[in-house]
C-alpha positions, 0 to 999 in steps of 0.5 A: 526502447519500452521504456522511452514508449512508456514515456512517451505514452504518459507524456500523452496521457497527461496532456488529457486534463485530469477530470473534474469528476476525478477530483471531486473523488479524492475529495470525498475518498481520501483523507489523506489528499487534503493533506498534500500540499499544492504540488503534491496534489498535482504530482499525485493527479498525475500519478493517478492519470497514467495509473488507471490507463496503464493498468488492466482493471478487472471487475469480478463476480458482478461488480460493475468497474467505476471511476469511484473504484478506480480512482480510489484505489490509484490515488491510494496506491500512488500515494506509496510511491508519490516520491519514488523516482521512476516507479510505476509498479511495474509489476502490477499489471492486472488489479482484480476488484470483488464486490466482498469477500472471498475465499480462495480456492484451497491450496494443492499439493504437488505429486512430488512435495513433501508436507512439513506443516498442516496447510492453513485452511482457506479463510475469506481475504479482503486483499491479496498480492500474487507475486507472480500474477495480480492484485487482488482487492476487494472494494467492501474492504476498500470502504471500510479504509475510506470509513475508518480513516485513522484506524490504521486499517487500509487495505490498498496501503496494504496490499501494494507495500507487499507489491514493493516488497516483491519487486527485489525478487522476494517477498521478506520485508525488505523492498528495493533501497538505494545504498547499503547504508539504508539496508544496513539501517533498515535491517537493524532497526526494523529487525530490532522492531520486529522481534520486540512486536513478536515478544509483545505478542507472545506475551499478550502486550497491547501492540501498536501495530496490528498483531497481523504484522507479527505474522512474518517479515513480509507482513510486519512491512505491510502493516507498518506501511498501513500505520505510517500513512494512516496514523503517522502522529501516533506511530511517529511518537510510538515508534520513533525509529521505524517511522524514521526508515520509513520515512527515508524510503517513501520519501514522505513525512506523513506525521509533519503533514497531519500536524500542517493540516490539524493546525490550518484546522484550528486557525 
C-alpha cells in the first residue's frame, strides 16, 4: 500500500517540467553531469525532482536553503543510485545542511557502559551519516567538492555511500548486493584491497585512496566511492579490481564516460 502511494506521488512530481534554472545549476555545479548521455541526464533529472520533493531539508546555524543547495546535493546523491532499481534512499528522511564545519557534542558514557578505549575528542566535521537518523552536510565542504572536482574528494558521495552501506542494518563497508556470487566477489576483492591499503599506510607508502579509507571497512567503501565517481580513469588504472566491483555494484562505468567526454572535447 505504501509503495503504491509512493509511486503515485512520484508520477505526479514527474508531471511537472524540470525547471530550467535547475538545469543551469547542474551544468555549473556538477562536473559529472556533462559526462552523462542524454538518457542518463534525463533519468538523473527525474531522480533529482523526486529526491528534492520527498526529503525533509533543514538549513542550520542560520543557513538559508536555496535551489542551488538542494539541487547540487540531490544531484550528487542521485548519481550514486542512477542505475540502482527501486533505490530512493529510504533510510534518508532529513538532510541537515550547515554553512561551515561544526563540532558534534562530546560523546556521553552511559551509567552501565564500560570504556575499553579512550574516546576520541570531538573535532570539526564536514559531513556525517547517522545510522538511525539524518544525514548532515556542510555547504562549504560541498562547494569544495565542486571547486576541486577531479581531486577524489566529494563529501556528498562519501556520506550517501555510508547511507547505502547502512541499508542492510550495519555499516560494515558492504552494501546490499544482488546475490551470493556478488557477495563472494565483493568480500574477496575488497578485503584484499583493504588489507593492502592498511599495510601501505603503515609503511608510509603513497596510496591512491585517501588514507582515511584505512580507518575501517565502512570508510574504505565511502572513500572508494568518492574516487570511483571523481577520479574514475585513475582508479581504473591504479585499482582495477576494486574499480570492477564498484562498477558491478553501481551498474555504472564512470571511466568509460570520462574517456568519451574527453574524446569529444578534443574533436
